[in-house]
C-alpha positions in Angstrom: -182.7 186.5 105.5 -178.9 186.5 105.4 -177.1 187.5 108.6 -175.4 190.9 108.5 -172.3 191.8 110.4 -170.2 194.8 111.4 -166.5 194.2 110.9 -163.3 195.8 112.3 -165.4 196.8 115.3 -162.6 197.2 117.8 -160.5 199.5 115.6 -163.6 201.6 114.7 -164.8 202.0 118.3 -161.4 202.6 119.8 -160.7 205.4 117.3 -164.2 206.8 116.4 -164.4 208.2 112.9 -165.1 211.8 114.1 -165.0 213.3 110.6 -167.8 210.9 109.5 -170.0 211.3 112.5 -169.9 214.6 114.4 -167.1 216.5 112.7 -165.3 218.1 115.6 -168.2 218.7 118.0 -165.9 217.9 120.9 -167.9 215.1 122.4 -165.1 213.6 124.5 -167.5 211.9 126.8 -169.2 210.2 123.9 -165.8 209.2 122.6 -165.1 207.5 126.0 -168.5 205.8 125.8 -167.7 204.3 122.4 -164.2 203.5 123.4 -165.4 201.4 126.4 -167.4 199.4 123.9 -164.3 198.9 121.8 -162.5 197.3 124.7 -165.2 194.6 125.3 -166.7 193.8 121.9 -165.4 191.2 119.4 -164.0 192.4 116.1 -167.0 191.1 114.2 -170.6 191.2 115.5 -174.2 191.1 114.5 -176.8 193.8 115.3 -178.2 191.6 118.1 -174.7 191.2 119.6 -174.1 194.9 119.6 -177.3 195.4 121.5 -176.1 192.9 124.1 -172.8 194.7 124.6 -174.6 198.1 124.9 -176.8 196.7 127.6 -173.8 195.2 129.4 -172.0 198.6 129.3 -175.1 200.6 130.3 -175.7 198.3 133.3 -172.1 198.8 134.5 -172.4 202.6 134.1 -175.7 202.8 135.9 -174.5 200.6 138.8 -171.2 202.3 138.9 -169.5 198.9 138.9 -166.8 197.8 136.4 -167.6 194.1 135.9 -165.4 193.5 132.9 -162.0 192.9 134.5 -160.0 191.6 131.6 -158.9 195.0 130.3 -157.0 197.6 132.3 -157.8 200.1 129.6 -161.5 199.5 129.9 -161.3 199.9 133.7 -159.4 203.2 133.3 -161.7 204.6 130.7 -164.7 203.4 132.8 -163.4 205.3 135.8 -162.7 208.4 133.7 -166.2 208.3 132.2 -167.9 208.0 135.6 -165.9 211.0 136.9 -166.8 213.3 134.1 -170.3 212.3 132.8 -173.8 212.1 134.0 -175.3 212.2 130.4 -175.7 208.5 129.6 -179.2 209.1 128.2 -177.8 211.8 125.9 -175.0 209.6 124.5 -177.5 206.9 123.8 -179.4 209.3 121.6 -176.2 209.9 119.6 -175.3 206.3 119.2 -177.7 205.5 116.3 -176.2 208.3 114.2 -172.7 206.9 115.0 -173.8 203.4 114.1 -175.3 204.6 110.9 -172.0 206.3 110.0 -169.8 203.3 110.5 -172.0 200.4 109.1 -173.8 199.3 106.0 -177.5 200.2 105.4 -178.4 196.5 105.9 -176.7 196.3 109.3 -178.0 199.7 110.4 -181.6 198.9 109.5 -181.5 195.7 111.6 -179.7 197.5 114.4 -182.0 200.5 114.7 -185.1 198.3 115.0 -183.5 196.4 117.9 -182.2 199.6 119.4 -185.6 201.3 119.5 -187.3 198.2 120.9 -184.6 197.6 123.5 -184.0 201.1 124.8 -187.2 203.1 123.9 -189.8 200.3 123.9 -191.2 201.6 120.6 -191.9 198.1 119.2 -193.1 196.2 122.2 -196.1 194.0 122.7 -198.2 196.1 120.3 -195.9 195.5 117.3 -198.4 193.2 115.7 -201.4 195.6 115.9 -203.4 196.0 112.8 -201.8 197.7 109.9 -204.3 200.0 108.1 -201.7 201.1 105.5 -200.7 204.5 104.2 -200.5 206.0 100.7 -197.3 207.6 99.7 -198.2 210.0 96.8 -194.5 211.0 96.4 -191.3 209.9 98.2 -191.8 210.8 101.8 -195.1 212.6 101.1 -198.0 210.7 102.8 -201.7 211.1 102.2 -203.5 211.7 105.5 -206.8 212.8 104.1 -208.5 209.7 105.4 -206.8 209.7 108.7 -207.7 211.3 112.1 -205.0 213.9 112.4 -205.0 213.6 116.2 -204.3 209.9 115.8 -201.6 210.6 113.3 -199.9 213.1 115.7 -200.1 210.6 118.6 -198.6 207.8 116.5 -195.8 209.9 115.1 -195.0 211.1 118.6 -195.0 207.6 120.1 -192.7 206.3 117.4 -190.2 209.1 117.7 -187.3 209.4 120.0 -185.4 212.2 121.9 -182.2 213.6 120.2 -179.3 215.2 121.9 -180.5 217.8 124.6 -184.0 216.6 123.9 -183.4 214.0 126.5 -183.8 216.7 129.2 -187.4 217.2 128.2 -188.1 213.5 127.3 -191.2 212.0 128.7 -191.5 208.2 128.1 -195.3 208.3 128.6 -197.1 207.5 125.4 -199.4 210.1 123.9 -203.1 209.3 123.6 -205.3 210.5 120.8 -207.2 212.7 123.3 -204.0 214.4 124.3 -203.0 214.9 120.7 -206.4 216.4 119.9 -206.0 218.9 122.7 -202.5 219.8 121.5 -203.8 220.5 118.0 -206.6 222.7 119.4 -204.1 224.7 121.4 -201.0 224.6 119.3 -202.1 223.9 115.7 -200.7 221.4 113.3 -197.0 222.2 112.9 -194.4 220.6 115.2 -190.6 220.6 115.2 -190.2 218.9 118.6 -192.6 217.6 121.3 -191.2 216.9 124.8 -187.8 216.3 123.4 -188.9 214.1 120.5 -188.1 215.1 117.0 -191.2 215.6 114.8 -190.5 217.9 111.8 -194.1 217.6 110.4 -197.0 219.9 109.4 -200.3 218.1 109.5 -202.4 221.0 108.3 -203.0 219.8 104.7 -204.2 216.5 103.2 -200.6 215.2 102.9 -197.6 215.4 105.2 -194.0 215.6 104.3 -192.0 213.2 106.5 -188.4 213.4 105.2 -187.2 215.4 108.2 -189.0 213.1 110.7 -187.4 210.0 109.2 -184.0 211.6 108.9 -183.8 212.9 112.4 -185.1 209.6 113.8 -182.4 207.8 111.8 -185.1 205.3 110.6 -186.1 205.4 107.0 -189.8 204.6 106.7 -190.6 205.2 110.4 -193.2 207.9 109.6 -194.9 205.6 107.0 -195.0 202.8 109.6 -196.4 205.1 112.3 -199.1 206.5 110.0 -200.1 203.0 108.8 -201.1 202.2 112.4 -203.8 204.9 112.2 -207.3 203.9 111.2 -208.9 205.0 107.9 -211.9 207.2 108.6 -213.3 208.0 105.2 -213.1 206.8 101.5 -209.9 207.7 99.7 -210.3 210.7 97.3 -208.3 211.6 94.3 -204.8 212.6 95.4 -204.5 215.2 92.6 -207.0 217.4 94.3 -205.1 217.4 97.6 -203.1 220.1 99.0 -199.6 219.0 99.8 -198.2 219.4 103.3 -195.5 222.0 104.0 -192.0 220.7 103.2 -189.4 221.6 105.8 
């Protein structure tokens, strides 16, 4: 596979494209977070290198120590950031959307896989677990008639991530099938958010519409991947007789 790069990185990070990303939401602290990256990154980098620099910056912030001493601007911005912000986890949930806005689809797809693995442990030692497949009857409409819905809910939850203020409720503990089954018994099949994680799914029918889930997780095909990890429990039936899941 040909290596992908993000170019003009310093200029982009030092002057974030607000109109493209958050359109005047007033996220000065996030601006400072991105600007600090702009002072230390090269002008051209790979997805892997961007992850390395993110880790470097995050370690400095968490330790409260400015280890990059070659830039007075970095040190000044670093001190300003520490004085005004305690929301590092929140800004990390915004960063994928920012990265998507400034990069090519090829770069972003590689970056988001590494980002989720590095910062949310979503693709750790279990990444090579068995793939049972999933059937997409229409774009972003997945047949779950032969899946355990509790297992589907748990897998979707475990593959999702917190967004924005969702970090306040975020619980990194994976959901088990037993917990998911109890949730369904008590709360039903429709979920917008669970413990800060975006869901945007209704599992009541034989199919589930996953566009909102993939969109809000900034990861095309993430729901398909999560559902493919769920075992098949009965023979496939004719999709034309199925009831389609609620589209949000």
